[in-house]
Residue, then its C-alpha position, 0 to 999 in steps of 0.5 A: m626486217s631479216f628473213s630469219t626474224y621472219y621466219m622465227h616470228l612465223i615459228f613462234a606465232r603458231i606456239p601459245s601465249l605461254l611464250n612471250s615473244d621476248l622469249i625468242l631472245y633468251i631461248v636462241p641465245a641459250l640454244t647456240i650456246l649449249i649447241l656450241f659448249l656441246s660441239l666443244k665438249i665432243m671434239f677435246f674432251n670426248t675424243p675418239k682413241l685412235r691407233k698409231a700409225k705405224 
């Protein structure tokens, strides 16, 4: 078992049984895709308007 899997089990073990351990397989990729999407949105669509160098 990798370190990240071990620590995820420690974290999610403290959450009440409303969250199934299989739910980790859906939450982590969803969060990853959400962070990636927000990063790309900030980088390409909300770029700051820079002044031209003289």
